[in-house]
PyMOL Python script that loads the backbone (N, CA, C, O; Angstrom):
from pymol import cmd

cmd.read_pdbstr("""\
ATOM      1  N   MET A   1       0.785  -1.243  -0.031  1.00  0.00           N
ATOM      2  CA  MET A   1      -0.108   0.017   0.051  1.00  0.00           C
ATOM      3  C   MET A   1       0.989   1.258  -0.002  1.00  0.00           C
ATOM      4  O   MET A   1       2.030   1.335   0.651  1.00  0.00           O
ATOM      5  N   THR A   2       0.531   2.089  -0.841  1.00  0.00           N
ATOM      6  CA  THR A   2       1.317   3.364  -0.916  1.00  0.00           C
ATOM      7  C   THR A   2       0.928   4.389   0.223  1.00  0.00           C
ATOM      8  O   THR A   2      -0.137   4.219   0.816  1.00  0.00           O
ATOM      9  N   PRO A   3       1.656   5.321   0.509  1.00  0.00           N
ATOM     10  CA  PRO A   3       1.232   6.269   1.481  1.00  0.00           C
ATOM     11  C   PRO A   3      -0.010   7.067   1.161  1.00  0.00           C
ATOM     12  O   PRO A   3      -0.725   7.456   2.084  1.00  0.00           O
ATOM     13  N   ASP A   4      -0.308   7.335  -0.115  1.00  0.00           N
ATOM     14  CA  ASP A   4      -1.549   8.085  -0.591  1.00  0.00           C
ATOM     15  C   ASP A   4      -2.679   7.044  -0.344  1.00  0.00           C
ATOM     16  O   ASP A   4      -3.731   7.436   0.161  1.00  0.00           O
ATOM     17  N   GLN A   5      -2.522   5.819  -0.656  1.00  0.00           N
ATOM     18  CA  GLN A   5      -3.664   4.773  -0.529  1.00  0.00           C
ATOM     19  C   GLN A   5      -3.846   4.613   1.068  1.00  0.00           C
ATOM     20  O   GLN A   5      -4.971   4.380   1.508  1.00  0.00           O
ATOM     21  N   ALA A   6      -2.839   4.728   1.856  1.00  0.00           N
ATOM     22  CA  ALA A   6      -3.043   4.639   3.338  1.00  0.00           C
ATOM     23  C   ALA A   6      -3.854   5.920   3.790  1.00  0.00           C
ATOM     24  O   ALA A   6      -4.895   5.821   4.439  1.00  0.00           O
ATOM     25  N   ARG A   7      -3.373   6.985   3.451  1.00  0.00           N
ATOM     26  CA  ARG A   7      -4.118   8.212   3.754  1.00  0.00           C
ATOM     27  C   ARG A   7      -5.528   8.199   3.461  1.00  0.00           C
ATOM     28  O   ARG A   7      -6.372   8.620   4.253  1.00  0.00           O
ATOM     29  N   HIS A   8      -5.823   7.654   2.180  1.00  0.00           N
ATOM     30  CA  HIS A   8      -7.146   7.607   1.812  1.00  0.00           C
ATOM     31  C   HIS A   8      -8.059   6.634   2.659  1.00  0.00           C
ATOM     32  O   HIS A   8      -9.253   6.878   2.833  1.00  0.00           O
ATOM     33  N   VAL A   9      -7.469   5.581   3.146  1.00  0.00           N
ATOM     34  CA  VAL A   9      -8.097   4.562   3.983  1.00  0.00           C
ATOM     35  C   VAL A   9      -8.317   5.230   5.303  1.00  0.00           C
ATOM     36  O   VAL A   9      -9.385   5.040   5.884  1.00  0.00           O
ATOM     37  N   ILE A  10      -7.385   6.007   5.832  1.00  0.00           N
ATOM     38  CA  ILE A  10      -7.503   6.588   7.072  1.00  0.00           C
ATOM     39  C   ILE A  10      -8.612   7.660   7.062  1.00  0.00           C
ATOM     40  O   ILE A  10      -9.377   7.798   8.016  1.00  0.00           O
ATOM     41  N   GLU A  11      -8.671   8.444   5.901  1.00  0.00           N
ATOM     42  CA  GLU A  11      -9.758   9.516   5.729  1.00  0.00           C
ATOM     43  C   GLU A  11     -11.021   8.824   5.750  1.00  0.00           C
ATOM     44  O   GLU A  11     -11.960   9.330   6.364  1.00  0.00           O
ATOM     45  N   GLU A  12     -11.167   7.590   5.076  1.00  0.00           N
ATOM     46  CA  GLU A  12     -12.561   6.949   4.999  1.00  0.00           C
ATOM     47  C   GLU A  12     -12.964   6.457   6.371  1.00  0.00           C
ATOM     48  O   GLU A  12     -14.128   6.521   6.766  1.00  0.00           O
ATOM     49  N   ALA A  13     -11.954   5.957   7.096  1.00  0.00           N
ATOM     50  CA  ALA A  13     -12.252   5.528   8.503  1.00  0.00           C
ATOM     51  C   ALA A  13     -12.729   6.575   9.375  1.00  0.00           C
ATOM     52  O   ALA A  13     -13.723   6.455  10.092  1.00  0.00           O
ATOM     53  N   VAL A  14     -12.020   7.579   9.303  1.00  0.00           N
ATOM     54  CA  VAL A  14     -12.390   8.890  10.109  1.00  0.00           C
ATOM     55  C   VAL A  14     -13.724   9.294   9.820  1.00  0.00           C
ATOM     56  O   VAL A  14     -14.506   9.565  10.732  1.00  0.00           O
ATOM     57  N   ALA A  15     -14.072   9.361   8.509  1.00  0.00           N
ATOM     58  CA  ALA A  15     -15.315   9.745   8.055  1.00  0.00           C
ATOM     59  C   ALA A  15     -16.483   8.986   8.604  1.00  0.00           C
ATOM     60  O   ALA A  15     -17.562   9.531   8.838  1.00  0.00           O
ATOM     61  N   ARG A  16     -16.234   7.657   8.813  1.00  0.00           N
ATOM     62  CA  ARG A  16     -17.229   6.715   9.227  1.00  0.00           C
ATOM     63  C   ARG A  16     -17.269   6.736  10.805  1.00  0.00           C
ATOM     64  O   ARG A  16     -18.310   6.439  11.391  1.00  0.00           O
ATOM     65  N   VAL A  17     -16.241   7.055  11.415  1.00  0.00           N
ATOM     66  CA  VAL A  17     -16.191   7.005  12.833  1.00  0.00           C
ATOM     67  C   VAL A  17     -16.645   8.390  13.554  1.00  0.00           C
ATOM     68  O   VAL A  17     -17.357   8.456  14.556  1.00  0.00           O
ATOM     69  N   ALA A  18     -16.085   9.481  12.837  1.00  0.00           N
ATOM     70  CA  ALA A  18     -16.259  10.800  13.341  1.00  0.00           C
ATOM     71  C   ALA A  18     -16.636  11.712  12.140  1.00  0.00           C
ATOM     72  O   ALA A  18     -15.852  12.553  11.701  1.00  0.00           O
ATOM     73  N   PRO A  19     -17.796  11.515  11.665  1.00  0.00           N
ATOM     74  CA  PRO A  19     -18.231  12.331  10.445  1.00  0.00           C
ATOM     75  C   PRO A  19     -17.998  13.798  10.443  1.00  0.00           C
ATOM     76  O   PRO A  19     -17.823  14.423   9.397  1.00  0.00           O
ATOM     77  N   ASP A  20     -17.996  14.390  11.722  1.00  0.00           N
ATOM     78  CA  ASP A  20     -17.885  15.848  11.860  1.00  0.00           C
ATOM     79  C   ASP A  20     -16.399  16.185  12.002  1.00  0.00           C
ATOM     80  O   ASP A  20     -16.088  17.375  12.053  1.00  0.00           O
ATOM     81  N   ALA A  21     -15.466  15.254  12.070  1.00  0.00           N
ATOM     82  CA  ALA A  21     -14.203  15.594  12.396  1.00  0.00           C
ATOM     83  C   ALA A  21     -13.440  16.159  11.041  1.00  0.00           C
ATOM     84  O   ALA A  21     -13.704  15.756   9.909  1.00  0.00           O
ATOM     85  N   ASP A  22     -12.542  17.065  11.324  1.00  0.00           N
ATOM     86  CA  ASP A  22     -11.766  17.729  10.192  1.00  0.00           C
ATOM     87  C   ASP A  22     -10.530  17.327  10.137  1.00  0.00           C
ATOM     88  O   ASP A  22      -9.658  17.984  10.705  1.00  0.00           O
ATOM     89  N   LEU A  23     -10.230  16.161   9.434  1.00  0.00           N
ATOM     90  CA  LEU A  23      -8.878  15.584   9.275  1.00  0.00           C
ATOM     91  C   LEU A  23      -7.919  16.445   8.574  1.00  0.00           C
ATOM     92  O   LEU A  23      -6.723  16.319   8.834  1.00  0.00           O
ATOM     93  N   ALA A  24      -8.354  17.383   7.635  1.00  0.00           N
ATOM     94  CA  ALA A  24      -7.622  18.273   6.956  1.00  0.00           C
ATOM     95  C   ALA A  24      -7.019  19.282   7.661  1.00  0.00           C
ATOM     96  O   ALA A  24      -6.024  19.839   7.198  1.00  0.00           O
ATOM     97  N   SER A  25      -7.579  19.651   8.927  1.00  0.00           N
ATOM     98  CA  SER A  25      -6.939  20.607   9.722  1.00  0.00           C
ATOM     99  C   SER A  25      -6.022  20.129  10.896  1.00  0.00           C
ATOM    100  O   SER A  25      -5.536  20.876  11.746  1.00  0.00           O
ATOM    101  N   LEU A  26      -5.864  18.837  10.822  1.00  0.00           N
ATOM    102  CA  LEU A  26      -5.066  18.152  11.791  1.00  0.00           C
ATOM    103  C   LEU A  26      -3.679  18.082  11.301  1.00  0.00           C
ATOM    104  O   LEU A  26      -3.460  17.620  10.181  1.00  0.00           O
ATOM    105  N   ALA A  27      -2.661  18.534  12.108  1.00  0.00           N
ATOM    106  CA  ALA A  27      -1.221  18.455  11.708  1.00  0.00           C
ATOM    107  C   ALA A  27      -0.719  16.961  11.682  1.00  0.00           C
ATOM    108  O   ALA A  27      -1.059  16.184  12.574  1.00  0.00           O
ATOM    109  N   PRO A  28      -0.024  16.632  10.795  1.00  0.00           N
ATOM    110  CA  PRO A  28       0.425  15.222  10.525  1.00  0.00           C
ATOM    111  C   PRO A  28       0.949  14.586  11.924  1.00  0.00           C
ATOM    112  O   PRO A  28       0.709  13.403  12.164  1.00  0.00           O
ATOM    113  N   ASP A  29       1.615  15.334  12.774  1.00  0.00           N
ATOM    114  CA  ASP A  29       2.157  14.816  13.948  1.00  0.00           C
ATOM    115  C   ASP A  29       1.300  15.100  15.217  1.00  0.00           C
ATOM    116  O   ASP A  29       1.695  14.889  16.364  1.00  0.00           O
ATOM    117  N   ALA A  30       0.126  15.587  14.892  1.00  0.00           N
ATOM    118  CA  ALA A  30      -0.754  15.788  16.147  1.00  0.00           C
ATOM    119  C   ALA A  30      -1.372  14.396  16.554  1.00  0.00           C
ATOM    120  O   ALA A  30      -1.485  13.482  15.737  1.00  0.00           O
ATOM    121  N   ASP A  31      -1.766  14.295  17.880  1.00  0.00           N
ATOM    122  CA  ASP A  31      -2.389  13.122  18.297  1.00  0.00           C
ATOM    123  C   ASP A  31      -3.712  12.878  17.604  1.00  0.00           C
ATOM    124  O   ASP A  31      -4.515  13.811  17.564  1.00  0.00           O
ATOM    125  N   LEU A  32      -3.989  11.824  17.106  1.00  0.00           N
ATOM    126  CA  LEU A  32      -5.270  11.580  16.344  1.00  0.00           C
ATOM    127  C   LEU A  32      -6.477  11.432  17.272  1.00  0.00           C
ATOM    128  O   LEU A  32      -7.567  11.898  16.941  1.00  0.00           O
ATOM    129  N   ARG A  33      -6.293  10.773  18.459  1.00  0.00           N
ATOM    130  CA  ARG A  33      -7.322  10.643  19.454  1.00  0.00           C
ATOM    131  C   ARG A  33      -7.755  11.996  19.850  1.00  0.00           C
ATOM    132  O   ARG A  33      -8.918  12.376  19.717  1.00  0.00           O
ATOM    133  N   ASP A  34      -6.720  12.785  20.382  1.00  0.00           N
ATOM    134  CA  ASP A  34      -7.038  14.096  20.889  1.00  0.00           C
ATOM    135  C   ASP A  34      -7.630  15.034  19.798  1.00  0.00           C
ATOM    136  O   ASP A  34      -8.676  15.658  19.980  1.00  0.00           O
ATOM    137  N   GLY A  35      -6.977  15.088  18.774  1.00  0.00           N
ATOM    138  CA  GLY A  35      -7.318  16.077  17.722  1.00  0.00           C
ATOM    139  C   GLY A  35      -8.558  15.866  17.047  1.00  0.00           C
ATOM    140  O   GLY A  35      -9.147  16.777  16.466  1.00  0.00           O
ATOM    141  N   LEU A  36      -9.016  14.562  17.113  1.00  0.00           N
ATOM    142  CA  LEU A  36     -10.307  14.195  16.381  1.00  0.00           C
ATOM    143  C   LEU A  36     -11.458  13.936  17.456  1.00  0.00           C
ATOM    144  O   LEU A  36     -12.615  13.616  17.183  1.00  0.00           O
ATOM    145  N   GLU A  37     -10.899  14.145  18.791  1.00  0.00           N
ATOM    146  CA  GLU A  37     -11.839  13.728  19.964  1.00  0.00           C
ATOM    147  C   GLU A  37     -12.546  12.394  19.836  1.00  0.00           C
ATOM    148  O   GLU A  37     -13.763  12.221  19.909  1.00  0.00           O
ATOM    149  N   LEU A  38     -11.593  11.455  19.631  1.00  0.00           N
ATOM    150  CA  LEU A  38     -12.158   9.995  19.666  1.00  0.00           C
ATOM    151  C   LEU A  38     -11.949   9.355  20.982  1.00  0.00           C
ATOM    152  O   LEU A  38     -10.876   9.217  21.571  1.00  0.00           O
ATOM    153  N   ASP A  39     -13.160   8.974  21.369  1.00  0.00           N
ATOM    154  CA  ASP A  39     -13.079   8.178  22.692  1.00  0.00           C
ATOM    155  C   ASP A  39     -12.561   6.831  22.475  1.00  0.00           C
ATOM    156  O   ASP A  39     -12.161   6.564  21.342  1.00  0.00           O
ATOM    157  N   SER A  40     -12.508   5.919  23.412  1.00  0.00           N
ATOM    158  CA  SER A  40     -11.954   4.637  23.394  1.00  0.00           C
ATOM    159  C   SER A  40     -12.740   3.810  22.314  1.00  0.00           C
ATOM    160  O   SER A  40     -12.096   3.177  21.478  1.00  0.00           O
ATOM    161  N   LEU A  41     -14.192   3.796  22.305  1.00  0.00           N
ATOM    162  CA  LEU A  41     -14.908   3.003  21.420  1.00  0.00           C
ATOM    163  C   LEU A  41     -14.654   3.549  19.946  1.00  0.00           C
ATOM    164  O   LEU A  41     -14.518   2.762  19.010  1.00  0.00           O
ATOM    165  N   ASP A  42     -14.600   4.823  19.791  1.00  0.00           N
ATOM    166  CA  ASP A  42     -14.408   5.404  18.443  1.00  0.00           C
ATOM    167  C   ASP A  42     -13.065   4.965  17.915  1.00  0.00           C
ATOM    168  O   ASP A  42     -12.907   4.717  16.720  1.00  0.00           O
ATOM    169  N   PHE A  43     -12.082   4.868  18.822  1.00  0.00           N
ATOM    170  CA  PHE A  43     -10.722   4.482  18.375  1.00  0.00           C
ATOM    171  C   PHE A  43     -10.731   2.914  18.038  1.00  0.00           C
ATOM    172  O   PHE A  43     -10.062   2.466  17.106  1.00  0.00           O
ATOM    173  N   LEU A  44     -11.428   2.215  18.751  1.00  0.00           N
ATOM    174  CA  LEU A  44     -11.511   0.727  18.366  1.00  0.00           C
ATOM    175  C   LEU A  44     -12.260   0.592  17.091  1.00  0.00           C
ATOM    176  O   LEU A  44     -11.883  -0.210  16.236  1.00  0.00           O
ATOM    177  N   ARG A  45     -13.306   1.343  16.929  1.00  0.00           N
ATOM    178  CA  ARG A  45     -14.047   1.282  15.533  1.00  0.00           C
ATOM    179  C   ARG A  45     -13.150   1.739  14.451  1.00  0.00           C
ATOM    180  O   ARG A  45     -13.223   1.201  13.346  1.00  0.00           O
ATOM    181  N   PHE A  46     -12.270   2.738  14.696  1.00  0.00           N
ATOM    182  CA  PHE A  46     -11.397   3.166  13.743  1.00  0.00           C
ATOM    183  C   PHE A  46     -10.288   1.995  13.349  1.00  0.00           C
ATOM    184  O   PHE A  46      -9.889   1.869  12.192  1.00  0.00           O
ATOM    185  N   VAL A  47      -9.925   1.320  14.223  1.00  0.00           N
ATOM    186  CA  VAL A  47      -8.890   0.277  14.028  1.00  0.00           C
ATOM    187  C   VAL A  47      -9.607  -0.917  13.318  1.00  0.00           C
ATOM    188  O   VAL A  47      -9.026  -1.582  12.460  1.00  0.00           O
ATOM    189  N   GLU A  48     -10.838  -1.153  13.694  1.00  0.00           N
ATOM    190  CA  GLU A  48     -11.656  -2.240  12.994  1.00  0.00           C
ATOM    191  C   GLU A  48     -11.764  -1.828  11.494  1.00  0.00           C
ATOM    192  O   GLU A  48     -11.576  -2.660  10.606  1.00  0.00           O
ATOM    193  N   ILE A  49     -12.032  -0.696  11.263  1.00  0.00           N
ATOM    194  CA  ILE A  49     -12.295  -0.206   9.874  1.00  0.00           C
ATOM    195  C   ILE A  49     -10.902  -0.275   9.125  1.00  0.00           C
ATOM    196  O   ILE A  49     -10.909  -0.760   7.993  1.00  0.00           O
ATOM    197  N   LEU A  50      -9.836   0.121   9.606  1.00  0.00           N
ATOM    198  CA  LEU A  50      -8.578   0.019   9.046  1.00  0.00           C
ATOM    199  C   LEU A  50      -8.239  -1.523   8.752  1.00  0.00           C
ATOM    200  O   LEU A  50      -7.631  -1.899   7.750  1.00  0.00           O
ATOM    201  N   THR A  51      -8.669  -2.270   9.662  1.00  0.00           N
ATOM    202  CA  THR A  51      -8.346  -3.741   9.409  1.00  0.00           C
ATOM    203  C   THR A  51      -9.214  -4.220   8.230  1.00  0.00           C
ATOM    204  O   THR A  51      -8.720  -4.843   7.290  1.00  0.00           O
ATOM    205  N   GLU A  52     -10.515  -3.913   8.308  1.00  0.00           N
ATOM    206  CA  GLU A  52     -11.326  -4.319   7.139  1.00  0.00           C
ATOM    207  C   GLU A  52     -10.820  -3.872   5.823  1.00  0.00           C
ATOM    208  O   GLU A  52     -10.752  -4.645   4.867  1.00  0.00           O
ATOM    209  N   ARG A  53     -10.464  -2.631   5.767  1.00  0.00           N
ATOM    210  CA  ARG A  53     -10.086  -1.932   4.498  1.00  0.00           C
ATOM    211  C   ARG A  53      -8.800  -2.381   3.990  1.00  0.00           C
ATOM    212  O   ARG A  53      -8.629  -2.391   2.771  1.00  0.00           O
ATOM    213  N   THR A  54      -7.747  -2.807   4.886  1.00  0.00           N
ATOM    214  CA  THR A  54      -6.431  -3.104   4.559  1.00  0.00           C
ATOM    215  C   THR A  54      -6.139  -4.619   4.478  1.00  0.00           C
ATOM    216  O   THR A  54      -5.216  -5.040   3.780  1.00  0.00           O
ATOM    217  N   GLY A  55      -6.963  -5.456   5.222  1.00  0.00           N
ATOM    218  CA  GLY A  55      -6.753  -6.857   5.330  1.00  0.00           C
ATOM    219  C   GLY A  55      -5.626  -7.214   6.230  1.00  0.00           C
ATOM    220  O   GLY A  55      -5.155  -8.347   6.324  1.00  0.00           O
ATOM    221  N   ARG A  56      -5.176  -6.033   6.966  1.00  0.00           N
ATOM    222  CA  ARG A  56      -3.912  -6.229   7.901  1.00  0.00           C
ATOM    223  C   ARG A  56      -4.445  -6.308   9.330  1.00  0.00           C
ATOM    224  O   ARG A  56      -5.186  -5.444   9.800  1.00  0.00           O
ATOM    225  N   GLN A  57      -4.019  -7.418  10.018  1.00  0.00           N
ATOM    226  CA  GLN A  57      -4.468  -7.510  11.414  1.00  0.00           C
ATOM    227  C   GLN A  57      -3.777  -6.526  12.350  1.00  0.00           C
ATOM    228  O   GLN A  57      -2.548  -6.533  12.418  1.00  0.00           O
ATOM    229  N   ILE A  58      -4.430  -5.772  12.996  1.00  0.00           N
ATOM    230  CA  ILE A  58      -3.847  -4.680  13.853  1.00  0.00           C
ATOM    231  C   ILE A  58      -4.255  -5.020  15.208  1.00  0.00           C
ATOM    232  O   ILE A  58      -5.427  -5.131  15.569  1.00  0.00           O
ATOM    233  N   THR A  59      -3.176  -5.188  15.976  1.00  0.00           N
ATOM    234  CA  THR A  59      -3.312  -5.696  17.514  1.00  0.00           C
ATOM    235  C   THR A  59      -3.149  -4.497  18.391  1.00  0.00           C
ATOM    236  O   THR A  59      -2.836  -3.384  17.968  1.00  0.00           O
ATOM    237  N   GLU A  60      -3.395  -4.814  19.704  1.00  0.00           N
ATOM    238  CA  GLU A  60      -3.254  -3.691  20.619  1.00  0.00           C
ATOM    239  C   GLU A  60      -1.827  -3.292  20.656  1.00  0.00           C
ATOM    240  O   GLU A  60      -1.567  -2.128  20.961  1.00  0.00           O
ATOM    241  N   ASP A  61      -0.922  -4.080  20.394  1.00  0.00           N
ATOM    242  CA  ASP A  61       0.544  -3.725  20.393  1.00  0.00           C
ATOM    243  C   ASP A  61       0.888  -2.783  19.256  1.00  0.00           C
ATOM    244  O   ASP A  61       1.939  -2.144  19.288  1.00  0.00           O
ATOM    245  N   ASP A  62       0.098  -2.691  18.334  1.00  0.00           N
ATOM    246  CA  ASP A  62       0.326  -1.890  17.117  1.00  0.00           C
ATOM    247  C   ASP A  62      -0.258  -0.485  17.329  1.00  0.00           C
ATOM    248  O   ASP A  62       0.033   0.423  16.550  1.00  0.00           O
ATOM    249  N   TYR A  63      -1.149  -0.282  18.466  1.00  0.00           N
ATOM    250  CA  TYR A  63      -1.772   1.024  18.706  1.00  0.00           C
ATOM    251  C   TYR A  63      -0.730   2.242  18.716  1.00  0.00           C
ATOM    252  O   TYR A  63      -1.024   3.336  18.233  1.00  0.00           O
ATOM    253  N   GLN A  64       0.432   1.986  19.266  1.00  0.00           N
ATOM    254  CA  GLN A  64       1.387   2.920  19.348  1.00  0.00           C
ATOM    255  C   GLN A  64       1.718   3.586  17.993  1.00  0.00           C
ATOM    256  O   GLN A  64       2.113   4.748  17.903  1.00  0.00           O
ATOM    257  N   HIS A  65       1.526   2.769  16.966  1.00  0.00           N
ATOM    258  CA  HIS A  65       1.818   3.126  15.624  1.00  0.00           C
ATOM    259  C   HIS A  65       0.693   4.056  14.885  1.00  0.00           C
ATOM    260  O   HIS A  65       0.817   4.635  13.805  1.00  0.00           O
ATOM    261  N   LEU A  66      -0.353   4.044  15.694  1.00  0.00           N
ATOM    262  CA  LEU A  66      -1.597   4.799  15.180  1.00  0.00           C
ATOM    263  C   LEU A  66      -1.854   6.150  15.914  1.00  0.00           C
ATOM    264  O   LEU A  66      -2.914   6.774  15.869  1.00  0.00           O
ATOM    265  N   ALA A  67      -0.800   6.489  16.554  1.00  0.00           N
ATOM    266  CA  ALA A  67      -0.899   7.822  17.469  1.00  0.00           C
ATOM    267  C   ALA A  67      -1.223   9.024  16.645  1.00  0.00           C
ATOM    268  O   ALA A  67      -2.077   9.826  17.022  1.00  0.00           O
ATOM    269  N   THR A  68      -0.553   9.168  15.516  1.00  0.00           N
ATOM    270  CA  THR A  68      -0.562  10.363  14.715  1.00  0.00           C
ATOM    271  C   THR A  68      -0.982  10.053  13.269  1.00  0.00           C
ATOM    272  O   THR A  68      -0.917   8.891  12.868  1.00  0.00           O
ATOM    273  N   LEU A  69      -1.362  10.937  12.558  1.00  0.00           N
ATOM    274  CA  LEU A  69      -1.737  10.759  11.038  1.00  0.00           C
ATOM    275  C   LEU A  69      -0.502  10.306  10.329  1.00  0.00           C
ATOM    276  O   LEU A  69      -0.606   9.352   9.557  1.00  0.00           O
ATOM    277  N   ALA A  70       0.621  10.866  10.500  1.00  0.00           N
ATOM    278  CA  ALA A  70       1.889  10.466   9.963  1.00  0.00           C
ATOM    279  C   ALA A  70       2.299   9.120  10.325  1.00  0.00           C
ATOM    280  O   ALA A  70       2.764   8.375   9.462  1.00  0.00           O
ATOM    281  N   SER A  71       2.159   8.727  11.601  1.00  0.00           N
ATOM    282  CA  SER A  71       2.659   7.339  11.966  1.00  0.00           C
ATOM    283  C   SER A  71       1.590   6.309  11.581  1.00  0.00           C
ATOM    284  O   SER A  71       1.931   5.134  11.449  1.00  0.00           O
ATOM    285  N   THR A  72       0.464   6.638  11.416  1.00  0.00           N
ATOM    286  CA  THR A  72      -0.601   5.611  10.945  1.00  0.00           C
ATOM    287  C   THR A  72      -0.320   5.464   9.417  1.00  0.00           C
ATOM    288  O   THR A  72      -0.253   4.318   8.973  1.00  0.00           O
ATOM    289  N   VAL A  73      -0.165   6.432   8.646  1.00  0.00           N
ATOM    290  CA  VAL A  73       0.149   6.299   7.261  1.00  0.00           C
ATOM    291  C   VAL A  73       1.460   5.573   7.091  1.00  0.00           C
ATOM    292  O   VAL A  73       1.552   4.757   6.175  1.00  0.00           O
ATOM    293  N   LYS A  74       2.520   5.805   7.923  1.00  0.00           N
ATOM    294  CA  LYS A  74       3.761   4.959   7.811  1.00  0.00           C
ATOM    295  C   LYS A  74       3.458   3.632   8.012  1.00  0.00           C
ATOM    296  O   LYS A  74       3.832   2.763   7.224  1.00  0.00           O
ATOM    297  N   PHE A  75       2.712   3.367   9.153  1.00  0.00           N
ATOM    298  CA  PHE A  75       2.320   1.901   9.544  1.00  0.00           C
ATOM    299  C   PHE A  75       1.563   1.116   8.619  1.00  0.00           C
ATOM    300  O   PHE A  75       1.770  -0.090   8.488  1.00  0.00           O
ATOM    301  N   LEU A  76       0.600   1.811   7.900  1.00  0.00           N
ATOM    302  CA  LEU A  76      -0.332   0.989   6.965  1.00  0.00           C
ATOM    303  C   LEU A  76       0.531   0.814   5.546  1.00  0.00           C
ATOM    304  O   LEU A  76       0.316  -0.125   4.780  1.00  0.00           O
ATOM    305  N   ALA A  77       1.448   1.752   5.320  1.00  0.00           N
ATOM    306  CA  ALA A  77       2.093   1.731   3.955  1.00  0.00           C
ATOM    307  C   ALA A  77       3.380   0.752   4.212  1.00  0.00           C
ATOM    308  O   ALA A  77       4.162   0.505   3.294  1.00  0.00           O
ATOM    309  N   GLY A  78       3.540   0.214   5.523  1.00  0.00           N
ATOM    310  CA  GLY A  78       4.591  -0.874   5.641  1.00  0.00           C
ATOM    311  C   GLY A  78       5.927  -0.342   5.984  1.00  0.00           C
ATOM    312  O   GLY A  78       6.927  -1.056   5.914  1.00  0.00           O
ATOM    313  N   GLY A  79       5.967   0.993   6.381  1.00  0.00           N
ATOM    314  CA  GLY A  79       7.256   1.628   6.676  1.00  0.00           C
ATOM    315  C   GLY A  79       7.596   1.376   8.156  1.00  0.00           C
ATOM    316  O   GLY A  79       8.641   1.818   8.633  1.00  0.00           O
TER     317      GLY A  79
END
""", "prot")
cmd.dss("prot")
cmd.show_as("cartoon", "prot")
cmd.util.cbc("prot")
cmd.orient("prot")
């Protein structure tokens, strides 16, 4: 998966979990959960959607890689 594809998947997941969230205004290194005001259940749903869309199993140990937009793109793109 390319970084552009990863970003698109992230955008789709955010739109489904937090439709009113403005991902475009979030800095790449800003905390996703805080910046998008995702509670624990929202974040779990976000992870589920990423798993569904990418086919990649994401475990709790991987959550550290989903902290920011930049780190999530890197993680999904295999970096």
